[in-house]
Backbone as numpy.savetxt, mean C-alpha at the origin, in Angstrom:
# Nx Ny Nz CAx CAy CAz Cx Cy Cz
2.85 -9.41 25.56 2.40 -8.26 24.82 0.94 -8.01 25.14
0.61 -6.76 25.48 -0.76 -6.36 25.72 -1.42 -6.01 24.40
-2.57 -6.59 24.14 -3.28 -6.32 22.89 -4.40 -5.34 23.15
-4.52 -4.36 22.30 -5.58 -3.36 22.36 -6.16 -3.17 20.98
-7.36 -2.63 20.92 -7.95 -2.23 19.65 -7.12 -1.07 19.11
-6.84 -1.10 17.82 -6.01 -0.06 17.20 -6.86 0.70 16.19
-6.88 2.01 16.34 -7.58 2.86 15.37 -6.57 3.31 14.32
-6.87 3.01 13.06 -6.02 3.49 11.98 -6.49 4.88 11.58
-5.60 5.84 11.62 -5.92 7.22 11.30 -5.27 7.60 9.97
-5.97 8.33 9.12 -5.42 8.70 7.81 -4.10 9.46 7.89
-3.89 10.20 8.98 -2.66 10.99 9.12 -1.57 10.27 9.90
-1.73 8.95 10.08 -0.71 8.17 10.77 -0.81 8.32 12.28
0.31 8.18 12.95 0.36 8.29 14.40 0.02 9.72 14.82
-0.90 9.89 15.80 -1.30 11.24 16.22 -0.14 12.09 16.73
0.91 11.46 17.25 2.05 12.22 17.78 3.18 12.38 16.78
3.45 11.35 16.00 4.62 11.38 15.11 4.28 11.40 13.63
3.01 11.20 13.26 2.63 11.20 11.84 3.18 10.00 11.11
3.86 10.26 10.00 4.42 9.21 9.14 5.94 9.18 9.24
6.49 8.05 8.81 7.93 7.89 8.70 8.26 7.65 7.22
9.48 7.99 6.80 9.87 7.69 5.41 9.81 6.18 5.16
9.47 5.81 3.95 9.41 4.41 3.54 10.24 4.24 2.27
10.75 3.05 2.04 11.54 2.81 0.83 11.15 1.49 0.15
9.86 1.21 0.13 9.39 -0.01 -0.52 9.50 0.08 -2.05
9.39 1.30 -2.58 9.44 1.51 -4.03 10.85 1.98 -4.42
11.53 1.24 -5.30 12.84 1.70 -5.76 12.70 3.06 -6.48
13.65 3.97 -6.26 13.55 5.32 -6.83 13.31 5.37 -8.34
13.87 4.44 -9.08 13.72 4.46 -10.54 12.32 4.11 -11.03
11.45 3.62 -10.14 10.09 3.26 -10.54 9.10 4.43 -10.42
9.51 5.52 -9.80 8.64 6.69 -9.73 8.51 7.31 -11.12
7.31 7.75 -11.46 7.05 8.26 -12.81 7.02 9.79 -12.88
7.17 10.45 -11.76 7.21 11.92 -11.69 8.44 12.31 -10.87
8.71 13.60 -10.79 9.85 14.05 -9.99 9.61 13.83 -8.50
8.34 13.81 -8.09 7.99 13.55 -6.69 8.25 12.08 -6.37
9.10 11.82 -5.41 9.42 10.45 -5.00 9.04 10.21 -3.54
8.00 10.91 -3.09 7.55 10.80 -1.70 6.94 9.43 -1.43
7.38 8.82 -0.36 6.80 7.56 0.11 6.87 7.56 1.63
5.70 7.46 2.28 5.61 7.55 3.73 4.77 6.40 4.28
5.04 6.01 5.52 4.30 4.91 6.13 4.11 5.15 7.63
3.03 4.63 8.15 2.85 4.51 9.59 2.36 3.08 9.82
3.22 2.26 10.37 2.86 0.88 10.68 2.26 0.88 12.08
0.95 0.69 12.15 0.23 0.73 13.42 0.32 -0.59 14.16
0.54 -1.68 13.41 0.57 -3.01 14.04 1.50 -3.90 13.24
2.31 -4.69 13.94 3.17 -5.67 13.30 3.38 -6.82 14.27
3.03 -8.02 13.83 3.23 -9.21 14.64 4.11 -10.16 13.84
5.38 -10.23 14.21 6.33 -11.07 13.47 6.01 -12.56 13.59
5.31 -12.96 14.66 4.94 -14.37 14.82 3.88 -14.80 13.82
2.91 -13.93 13.54 1.83 -14.28 12.62 2.06 -13.74 11.21
3.00 -12.79 11.06 3.24 -12.20 9.75 2.19 -11.18 9.35
1.42 -10.69 10.32 0.35 -9.72 10.05 0.85 -8.32 10.39
0.58 -7.37 9.49 0.87 -5.97 9.78 -0.25 -5.11 9.19
-0.39 -3.92 9.75 -1.45 -3.02 9.30 -1.01 -1.58 9.54
-1.48 -0.69 8.69 -1.12 0.71 8.85 -1.66 1.57 7.74
-0.95 2.68 7.51 -1.32 3.67 6.52 -0.09 3.95 5.67
-0.27 4.10 4.35 0.84 4.29 3.43 0.48 5.36 2.42
1.46 6.20 2.07 1.29 7.23 1.03 2.44 7.08 0.05
2.12 7.20 -1.25 3.17 7.06 -2.25 2.84 7.88 -3.49
3.86 8.57 -4.00 3.75 9.35 -5.22 3.59 8.41 -6.42
3.19 8.94 -7.58 3.02 8.10 -8.77 4.26 7.28 -9.11
3.99 6.00 -9.42 5.05 5.06 -9.79 4.41 3.93 -10.59
5.27 3.12 -11.19 4.79 1.98 -11.97 5.75 0.81 -11.76
5.18 -0.36 -11.43 6.01 -1.53 -11.19 5.37 -2.77 -11.79
6.16 -3.52 -12.54 5.70 -4.82 -13.05 6.11 -5.86 -12.01
5.12 -6.53 -11.45 5.35 -7.45 -10.34 5.13 -8.89 -10.81
6.18 -9.68 -10.76 6.09 -11.08 -11.19 5.25 -11.91 -10.23
5.40 -11.68 -8.95 4.64 -12.42 -7.93 4.49 -11.50 -6.71
3.26 -11.01 -6.47 3.03 -10.12 -5.33 3.53 -10.81 -4.07
4.33 -10.13 -3.26 5.05 -10.81 -2.17 4.23 -11.19 -0.94
3.02 -10.65 -0.80 2.20 -10.88 0.39 0.72 -10.93 -0.01
-0.13 -11.41 0.90 -1.57 -11.21 0.76 -1.84 -9.82 1.34
-2.57 -8.97 0.60 -2.80 -7.62 1.10 -4.20 -7.13 0.75
-4.87 -6.60 1.78 -6.16 -5.93 1.60 -5.92 -4.45 1.83
-6.49 -3.62 0.95 -6.27 -2.18 1.00 -7.57 -1.42 0.85
-7.65 -0.25 1.48 -8.74 0.70 1.27 -8.10 2.02 0.89
-8.50 2.55 -0.26 -7.95 3.81 -0.75 -8.60 4.97 0.00
-7.76 5.82 0.59 -8.23 7.03 1.25 -8.33 8.15 0.22
-7.28 8.29 -0.60 -7.28 9.25 -1.71 -6.28 8.80 -2.75
-6.38 9.38 -3.92 -5.48 9.03 -5.00 -6.06 7.96 -5.90
-5.18 7.35 -6.69 -5.63 6.39 -7.68 -4.52 5.39 -8.01
-4.90 4.12 -8.10 -3.97 3.07 -8.51 -4.69 2.17 -9.51
-3.99 1.82 -10.58 -4.52 0.89 -11.57 -3.72 -0.39 -11.49
-4.43 -1.51 -11.40 -3.80 -2.82 -11.37 -4.17 -3.55 -12.65
-3.15 -4.00 -13.36 -3.37 -4.75 -14.59 -2.97 -6.20 -14.33
-3.91 -7.10 -14.58 -3.68 -8.53 -14.35 -2.86 -9.13 -15.48
-2.36 -10.33 -15.27 -1.56 -11.04 -16.27 -2.32 -11.23 -17.59
-3.66 -11.32 -17.53 -4.45 -11.51 -18.74 -4.75 -10.20 -19.48
-4.23 -9.07 -18.95 -4.42 -7.77 -19.59 -5.61 -6.97 -19.07
-6.48 -7.61 -18.29 -7.61 -6.87 -17.73 -7.10 -5.96 -16.61
-7.79 -4.84 -16.40 -7.32 -3.92 -15.37 -8.48 -3.31 -14.61
-8.18 -2.84 -13.41 -9.14 -2.15 -12.55 -8.43 -0.95 -11.96
-9.16 0.16 -11.87 -8.64 1.35 -11.22 -9.39 1.54 -9.91
-8.64 1.82 -8.85 -9.20 1.98 -7.52 -8.95 3.41 -7.05
-10.01 4.04 -6.52 -9.94 5.42 -6.05 -10.56 5.50 -4.65
-10.65 6.71 -4.12 -11.12 6.92 -2.74 -12.37 6.11 -2.42
-12.30 5.37 -1.31 -13.41 4.57 -0.84 -13.39 3.13 -1.31
-12.60 2.81 -2.33 -12.52 1.44 -2.83 -11.66 0.57 -1.92
-12.11 -0.67 -1.72 -11.35 -1.67 -0.98 -11.08 -2.82 -1.93
-9.85 -3.31 -1.93 -9.50 -4.42 -2.81 -8.45 -5.31 -2.16
-8.26 -6.48 -2.76 -7.37 -7.50 -2.21 -6.47 -8.02 -3.32
-5.19 -8.21 -3.01 -4.25 -8.85 -3.94 -3.70 -10.09 -3.22
-3.84 -11.24 -3.86 -3.34 -12.49 -3.29 -1.84 -12.63 -3.54
-1.16 -13.20 -2.57 0.26 -13.49 -2.69 0.49 -14.31 -3.95
1.50 -13.93 -4.73 1.83 -14.65 -5.95 1.20 -14.08 -7.21
0.28 -13.11 -7.06 -0.38 -12.51 -8.22 0.63 -11.78 -9.11
0.57 -12.03 -10.40 1.37 -11.31 -11.38 0.54 -10.11 -11.83
1.10 -8.91 -11.74 0.34 -7.72 -12.09 1.26 -6.53 -12.37
0.67 -5.50 -12.93 1.34 -4.21 -13.05 0.62 -3.28 -12.07
1.40 -2.67 -11.19 0.90 -1.76 -10.16 1.28 -0.36 -10.62
0.28 0.49 -10.91 0.58 1.84 -11.37 -0.23 2.87 -10.59
0.47 3.64 -9.78 -0.16 4.75 -9.07 -0.17 5.94 -10.02
-1.36 6.42 -10.35 -1.49 7.52 -11.31 -1.69 8.87 -10.63
-2.15 8.83 -9.38 -2.31 10.03 -8.56 -1.91 9.61 -7.15
-1.07 10.39 -6.47 -0.52 10.01 -5.17 -1.53 9.20 -4.36
-1.13 7.98 -4.00 -1.99 7.02 -3.33 -1.82 7.12 -1.82
-2.93 7.18 -1.13 -2.98 7.21 0.33 -3.94 6.08 0.71
-3.46 5.08 1.44 -4.28 3.90 1.69 -4.08 3.35 3.10
-5.12 2.66 3.58 -5.00 1.78 4.73 -4.64 0.42 4.17
-3.85 -0.36 4.90 -3.49 -1.70 4.43 -3.48 -2.70 5.58
-3.67 -3.95 5.20 -3.45 -5.08 6.11 -2.75 -6.15 5.31
-1.61 -6.58 5.81 -0.76 -7.54 5.11 -0.62 -8.82 5.93
-0.64 -9.94 5.20 -0.31 -11.23 5.78 0.79 -11.83 4.93
1.93 -12.12 5.58 3.07 -12.64 4.82 2.94 -14.09 4.49
């Protein structure tokens, strides 16, 4: 495999844009809009690392154990994360944050979220 520097673009792949995504079960969306799109710019199955751009309409999910380590930068929109102890943080455009694998939290997108992500499984 040839490795190159990868530029993550907010609009996904310059030629194909985004692809439909189904990470969020339909019943967890909180509005009639159930749009979820992704552009995976990098995926290495040997290391478990992936990176790309994701867009998702408002939804709410109670997560017993976050399935991956993930660092995110919000391009637009808003997400509120509530920790197991009840404390919460809201992240909006320009914010970068990290969720450790195994974290118990409530993930609530309050305004369509558009983010860059890097995941380690």
